N, C-alpha and C positions, 0 to 999 in steps of 0.2 A: 562625475556622473552618479546619479542616484541608482542604486542597485536594489531591486526588489526581489526578495526571496519568497514570493507568494503571489497573490492575485489582487486585482481590484476587488472592491467589496462584492460579494456574491449576492444572488437573490436570496430570499428567505429560505430557510431550510425546508426540506421536502417531505417531512413526515411529522404528523401531529405528535406532540410529546404527551402520549397517553400514559406514560409510566410515572407514577408518583414518587416522591422522595423515598418512601418506604420500600418501593419495589426495586429501585435502581441502586441503592447502595447505602442509604441512611437507615435501612432496616432490613426487611426480608427480601429474598429474591424468589420470583416465581420459578417453578420448575416442574419436572415430571416425577414419576414414581421413584421411590428409593429402591436401590438394588440390594439384594442380600449380599452380605460379605462372603465371597466364595472362599477366601483364605488360600493358603499356599497349595493345599492338596488339589483344590478344584479351580485353580487359577486358569483363566482362559488363555489359549495360545496367543502369542503376540500377533497383533494386526498392524502391519506396516502400511502406511498410506502416503500418498502425495496429494496435498491440498484436500485431504479427507476423502480421497478416491482410491480405488484399487489402482496401483501403479501401472497395470497393463493398459488402462484406459488413456493414459497420458504418456505412453512410451515415446521417447525421442523429443519430448517437448518440455520446456522449462529447464531450470538449472540442474546440473549434475552435482549433488551436494555430498558432503562427507558424512552426514548424519542420517539416522533413520527416524522418521516422524511417526509417533503413535498418539492417536487421539484418546483423551481421557475417557470418553464415553464407551470405548472398546475395552477398557481395562477393568480389573476387579476393584470394587469399591463398596463401602457401606454408606456412601454419600448419595446424592440425588442427581440424576441427569436433568439438566435444564435444556429446553429447546425441543425440537427445532423452532426457530423463529427468524423471520427476515424483516421484521419491523425495526427501524432504526430506534436508537435510544434504549435498547435492551441488551442485557449481557449475552444471551444466546446469539443475537444477531451479529455481534462483533467477534464471536468465537469462530475458529476454523471449522468449517463444516456445519456451522450454525447450531452446534451442540457443545456442551461442556459438562463438568461435574462440580456440583456445589458441596462443599464440606463445611460442617460446623465443628467447633472444638471437640477433639477426640476422634474425629472421623478421618478416613484415609482413602487414597486411591493407589493401586499397586500395578506396576507395569512389569511385564516379563521381557527381558532384553532379547531382541531378535538376533544379535550378533555381539561380538566382543566390544566392550566399551570401557572407557575410563573417564568419561565426561558426560554431563547432561545439561540440557537447557530446559527450563520450565517456563511455560507461558501461563500466566495467572492473573487474577484480579482480586483485589481486596477493597473494602469500603474506603471512602474518603473520610476525612475528619468532618464533623458537623459544620464547621465554618470554612471548609476547604483547606487546601494545602497538603492533604495526604496524611497517612499514618504509616508506621512500620509494624510488622507482625512476624512471628516466627513460623517456620515450616521445617519439620524434622524429616530428614532423609536417611533411610536405612537400606542396606542391601542384604537380602536373605536374613532379615531380622537383626543384623549386627552393623557395626561400624557407623553408629549414628553421627550424622552431621546436622547442623542447624543452619538453614538459610534465613536471612533476614529479608523478608519481602517488603516492598514499599509501594504506596500509591501516590508518592510525591510527584511522579511524572505522568500521572493519569488524571482522569476526571476533569474534563473541560465542560463548560456550560455556556448557554446563552447564544446570542447571534455572533456571526463572524465579526471580528477575529477572536471571539470567545473570551471567557473569563474563568478564573480559578475559584470564584466565589459562588457557591450554590445559592446564596441568598440575594444575589444582585438583581436589581431591576433590569429591564430591557436595556441593552446597550444602544439600540436604535429604535426608540419608540415611534419615530417617523417612518419606519419601514412597514410595509404591508406584511402581516404574518398570517399563516394559515390557521393557527389555533383559534383565532376569532374571525377569520376572513375579513380583516379590517386593518386600518392604520390606527394603532392604539392612541397615538397622540391627538388624533383628530376625531375620535369617536366619543359620543356622549350617550349614555354614561360610559366612562372608561371601562374597558374589559378587565376582568380579574384574571391575571396570568399566573398559573400555578408555578411554584418554585419547588425544587430547582428547575430551571427552564432549559429543556433540551440537553440533558446530561449525555455525555459521550466520551469516547476514548478511554475505555475502562481497563485495558489490559497492559501488561508490561512483561518483560522477560528477564530471567536471571540465569547465569551460567555457573556451573560448579564442576571443578575437577575432583574426582572421587578418590584420588590418592593411590589407586592401584587399578589394574585391568580386571574386569569381571567377564565371565563367559556368557555365551548365549544360554538362555534359560534361567539365569539369575534374576532375582526379583527386586526391583527398586520400588520402595514404598514411600509415599509422601503422606505425612500425617500432620494434621493441625494439632498442636499440643493442647491439652485440656485447659490450660490457663491462658490461651491466646486472647489478646485484646481485640482481635478481629472477629466480629459476630459471624462472619462467613468468609470462606476462601474458595474461589472458583478456580479450578485447574482445567485449562483448555487442552494442553497437550504436553508431551515430553519428547524432546529430541535426544537421542543417545549417539555417542560418537567415540571413535578410537583416535585420540589425538597423539600424534607422533612427538618425539622428543624436541626440545628447543633447538632452533637453528643457530649455529655459531658461525660468525663471519670474522676471520682473523685479520685479513688485509683490509682494514677499514679504520676510520676515525671513530673510536669507541666513545660514546657520550660520557661514560664514567670518567674517562681521562680528562674531561673538560668540566667536571664538577657536577654532573647530573646525579640526582638522588633517587635510587631505585626503590626506596622505602615510601616515597610520596610525601614525606614530611616537609621538605623544602621545595620551592618552585624551581623547576629545571629549565625554564624557557631560555634564559640567558646561556646556560650551558649548551643547549641545543644549537643556539645561534653560533656559538664559538666552534662547535664541532663541524657545523655546516661550512663556515668560512674556511676552516682549516682543510676540510675535504675538497672544497673547490680549488684552493691553491695547489694542493698536492695531487689532485685528480684521483681521489680515493672515494669509496663509499662511506656513508655514515652508518654505524651499527648501534642499535639500541638493544642491549641485553635484556633478559627477563627482569621484570620488576614493574612497579606502578609509579609513573612519573607525573608529578603535578605540573601542569602547564595551563595558565589562565589567560592566554592571549594567542594571537595568530603567530605561527611560525612561517615566515616568508621563505619560499623555496624556489630556486632557479638553478638549472644546470647542476643537479645533485641527485644522487641515488641514496635513499634512506631505507634501510632494512631492519625489521625487528626480528625477534626470535620465533615469531609465530603469534597470531592474534590471541591465542589463549595465554601467552606468557608475557608479552610486552604490551602494556596498557598505558596509554597517554590519557590522563584524566584531569579535568579542570573544572573550576567554578565559573559560573556566569558572573561577570564583573560589570557593574554600572560605571559608565564613563562620566567624568566630571562635566563635560560639555559634549553635545552630539558631534559625531564624526562628520566629515564632509559628505559622506554617502548617506547620512541620516541615522546611522546606528546610534543607539543609546546604551548598548552593552557590547562587550567583547567576551570572548571565551576561547576555549581550546579549538584549534583548527590549523590545518596546513593549507596555506594560500599561495597561489601563484601571484605574480605582480598583476596589477590592474591592466586591462587591455589598453587604456589610455597611456600607460607608461611602457607599452610594448609587449606586455605579458611576459610569461616565463616559458622557457623551452627546456627540453631534455631533463624533465623531472620524472623520477621513478620511485614510487612509494610502495612498500610491500611488507606484509608480515607483522602487523601490529593492530591493536584496537584503539579506537578513539571513543572516549566516554565523556559526553558533555553534561551540562546541568541546566538544560533549557526546560522551563516549566510553563511558559506562556508564549503566545504567538504575537510577535511584533514584526511586521513584515519588513520594516527598514533595517532590522538588526542583521548584521553579518555574524551570526553565531552558528555557522555551518561546519560540518566536519572537514570538508575540503571545499575550497573556493578559489575565486580569481580566474585567471586565464592561464592555461597550460597547453602548449602545443608540443607535438612530437614527444609525448609523454605517456607513461603507463601508471596505472593504479591497480594493484593486484593483492588479493588475499587479506584485505582489511575487514575488521568488524567494527561497525559504527552504530552507536545508539545514544539516545538522549541529546542529540543536537537538534537544531531546527530543521535543516535540510542536510541529508547525508553528504551530498555533493551538489554544489550549485556553481555553474560556470557561466560567466559573462564574457562573451567573445567581443570581437572576432578572435578565433583561435582555430587550430586545425590539428588533425592526426593525434587524437587522444584515444587510448585503449583502456577501458575499465573492465576488469575481469575478476571473477571468482571472489567477489566481496559479499559480505552479509551486512545488510542495513536494516535495522529494526527500531521500533519505538521512536519515531520521529514526530515532531509537532507539525511539520509540513511535508514536503516531498522527500523521496529517497534520492533521486538523481534528476536534475533538470538541466538540459542544454538550453540556455537562455541567450538568445541573440548572437547570431553569426558563428555558431559552432559547425564546423564542416569536416567531412571525411573522417569521422570518429565512430568508435564501436563501443557498445555496452553489451557485454556477453557473459553468460553464466554467472549472473549475480542473483542472490536470494534476498527478497524484500518482504517484510511483514510488519503490519501495524503502522502505516504512515497516516499522517493527518491531512494529507492532500494527495495529489497524483503520485503514484508509485514511481513511474518513469515518465518523463515529459520532454518533448522538444517544443520550445516556445520561441517562435520566430518574431519576437517583438522588435520592431524597427529595422532589423537586419535578418534576412532569411537564414535559417539553418539549412544545410545542404549536404547530401551524400553521406548521411549517417545511417547506422544500423543498430537496432535493438534486437538482439538475437539470443535465444535460449536462456531467458531469464524467467524466474518465478516471482510473481507478485501476489501476496495474500493479504486479505482483510485491510484494504485501504479504507479508513474510517470515513474520509471525506474525499469526494471527487473520484477519479478513475484509476484503474490499475496502470494503464498505459495511455498517454494522450499525445496527440500531435496537433499543434496549433500552427498551421501554415508551414511554409518552407517548400523545398523542392528536392526531388530525387532521393527520398528517404525510404527506409525499409524497416518493417516491424515483422519479425519472423521467429517461428518455433518457440514462442513464449507460452507460459502457463499462467493464467490470471484467475484468481478465485475470490469469491465472497466480497465484492464491493458493498459498502454499507449505505451510503446516501450521497445525493447530489452528484451522481455520476454512475459509471458502470465499468465494465472490464476494459473496453477499448473505445476511445473517442477520437474522431477526426473533427476538429472544431475550427471554425472561422470566428474567433472571439479573442478577447483580451488584447486587442490592438495588434494582432498578428499580421504579418505580411501574407499575401494571398498564396494559396497552393499553386505550384507551377511544376513543370516537368512531370515526373511520375511519383507516385506513392505506392509501394508494394506492401500489402498486409498478407502474409503467407504462413500457413501451417501453424497457426496459433490455436490453443485450446482455452476456452473459458468455461467456468463452472459456477453455478448458482449466482449468475450475474443478472443485472437489471434491477434497479431500485425504483421506488415509487416517487415520481416528481409531483409533489402535492400542490405546487403552484399551478401546474397544468392539470393535475388530477389524473395522470396517466402513468403507466409503467414504461420505463426506458428499455431499450434493447441491450443485449449483451455487447454488441458493437453499435455505436450510434454516430451518425454524421450530423453536425449541427451548424447550419448556416445562419449565424447571428449578425455578422458585420459585413460579410462579402459573400459572393457566390463561391461555391466549391465546384470548380470546373478544371480539373487536371486529369492526367492519365492515372486513374486510381483503380487498382485491381486487388480484389480480395480473393485469394486462392487457397484452398486446402484447409481452411479453418474448421474447427469443431466447436460448436456451441452446445454445451451440455447443461441440462437441468436449468433452463432459463426461467427466471421468476415470471417474466412477462414475455416480451418479444425477443427473438433472436437478433433481428436486424432492424434498425430504425434510421430513418432519414427525416430530419425535422428542422423547422425554423421557428423563431419566436413569432407570436401572433402579430406584434407591432410591425414586423418587417416581412410578413409572409408574402406580400406582393412584390417585394423588392429583390429578394435573393432566391437563387435556385441551387439545386445539387444535381449536376449533370453527369451522365455517362459513367456511373460507377459500375464496374463489372464484377460479378460474383460467380465463382467457378469452383467446382469440386468441394462443395461445402457439405458438412453433416450437421444436422440439427436434431439433437436427441432430447426432446421434451421442451415444450413451451407452455407457460401458463396461459398465454393468449395466442398471438399470431406468430408466423415466421417472419413476416415483413410488415412494418408499420411505416407508412409514408404520410407525413404531415408537412409537405413542402412541394413546390413545383419542381419538375425536373424529370430525369430518366435514369433507369438502371436496367442492366441485363443480367440474366440468370442462366447458368449452364451447369448441369450435374449437381444441382443443389437438392440433396435428399433429406427428407424430414420424416419424423415419426413422433407420435404422442403429442400432437398439436392440439392445444386446448380450445382454440376458437377458429374462425375462418382464417385461411392461410395468409391472406393479404388484407390488412386494414388500410385501405387507400382513401385518405381524406384530401389528398392534394393540398392546395392552399385555401381550401374551404370556400372556394367560389361556387362549386357545384354547377358548372355550366352544362347546358344540354349535350355538349359534345363529350362529356365525361370529365374525369379528374384531370387536374393540371399535372399530375405525375403519371408517367407511362412506364410500364414494365415490358421488357422484351424476353420472350422465352426462346433460348437458343438450344433447347433440347436436353433430355436426360434429367429433368426435374421431377423426382419421384417422391411418393409417399405423402403422408398427410395425417389427418386425424378424424375426429368424429364427423366433421362436415364434408369429408371427401378429400380429393387431391389438393395439396396446399396451393398449387399454381394451376388451377383449372382453366381451360380455354375461355370460359365465360368471363374471367377476370381481366382478360387481355384485350387491348393494351392498357386501358385506363378506366375500367369500370369502377364507379364509386362504390366502395364497400365500407363506408366509414362507420366504425363503431369503436370508439376509443376506449370504452370502458365495459367490455364484455365480462361476464363472470370469469374469474381466474380459476383454472383447473390445474391443481398441483400435479406435475408429471411424475411418473415413477422414477426411481433412482436410475442414473445412467448405467448402461450395460454394454457388453461387446456388441459391435455393429454386426 
């Protein structure tokens, strides 16, 4: 069976590439005013945020993490604040909170620790090489002016260009000249004279992360300074944020098959894959766990796991790291590369069971998107299994599961800097839970349930945080039955998607049974869909291939600082008379700020609203276009007011009686009014 870790080709990108090579990374970076260096004496107090918000605004939602997040724009610096900006293909737009700090050689940003810490994570961006492929550059780290350490930053895992599935070459011609593109509003290959397309075309995926153990524990109030050395080869370094953490000692498991006893090399100089296999086989025979002590272990292929428990010393200490390796001939599933990953057996071979993975990091070497490649951190099929406390970066997808499979628990993991998704339940995953995971900087959906050919059912995504998905959605559900999305925090989607999507697309099975979307918070969501020339909602329902007609209830969500609409129900123009979205129920919703409307309906169907409160609404409360037939009886989309729908904006109540049930209020492109920052309700 061919296993796809991505999507069928997407439509053209949704934002005009207005940023030139000089602006995005081959030269200067646009920004705001420089800040005076406050120095140690005048250092601002630490500002701890969650998704660049006051934590009180998102209490009880998202993952409970061990680190404290501090945005660089709130720290002391003699650099330049860039942003805010929500236009794709810009450095501020991909930053957490849509702001960051730009440093040139000799400049710094300094964070005051809010609590004890012995480890930091830095999210940063540096330029690409002129011909692509990335560079490395130093960043000095000091605490209280002493104990200097130097991090080696890299852009080798950043900087993608061009049309899907993207290129590492900033000078490449269009990958698909026969696709319609928004930059010329044409199909370049069939246009005379041919349009001139600026290069690099659609640069994106600018940021990366790096972790550093500080060697000792520092106190609250100590100052961590990040300085770009005067001789740096990077013309600029952008610091987005710093996470500080108090990491406990390494975990030791004695009654286990220790991989060192089977020849594994903790220095990373020799490949340890065969030693891991031997340790796993021994542990299976003796009914022992496998233990991976502190160290960096080189593994350049899949480790097949079944009926085994593998524990590391903690993901700061045990690191499984591998190169991406080209295969001599393509694998049966279409892969042309392999790389580090822990895989259950294929579902066609019965899948794996009773697999338990915990306490280690997986670091891949994926720098390009090839959808047929199985170069994911975790893969295959795993039933009756658990995955807990991993740190995964630089793989294609953090965890990609091809069912049928059931009863998988994914908890307390950190997944960052992926070329595609963080976690995808693909095909027949049932009765499984993804809970308390932290996701940042994915190149496709952060968390997805994709019911291609076989429905996913009975799954829950609960209390996860998803930040800055560069492409697509924070959380997406494509078909399936009886699934739940609850208590999640989703922030800053960049393009071709939004915070939460319910989509009939990508060949998914129809929605059936119920879908519960409950008590989630989104912030700064809603991107500009340039093919349609409209803004998307923070949550959007998309009937592209089938009707969406199931028991769907959206209850208790908070939609904060929406770039455009809070709620959107939409179909593609070519199928607008074929498919409908029916009977979606919205209840106990808070909408704090919209650039345009609370609800945008561009499809036929129905929805009801109860206790949906809104404020700071930038346009008319309901943009009701229906399916654009504009019959004399009103829009093809009807809204039912079940009471308690309060508030609005400059045009009056957001759900005024005159709008009901289906008054045409179609204005897809009203002026966008930037709302004020979210505040306590």
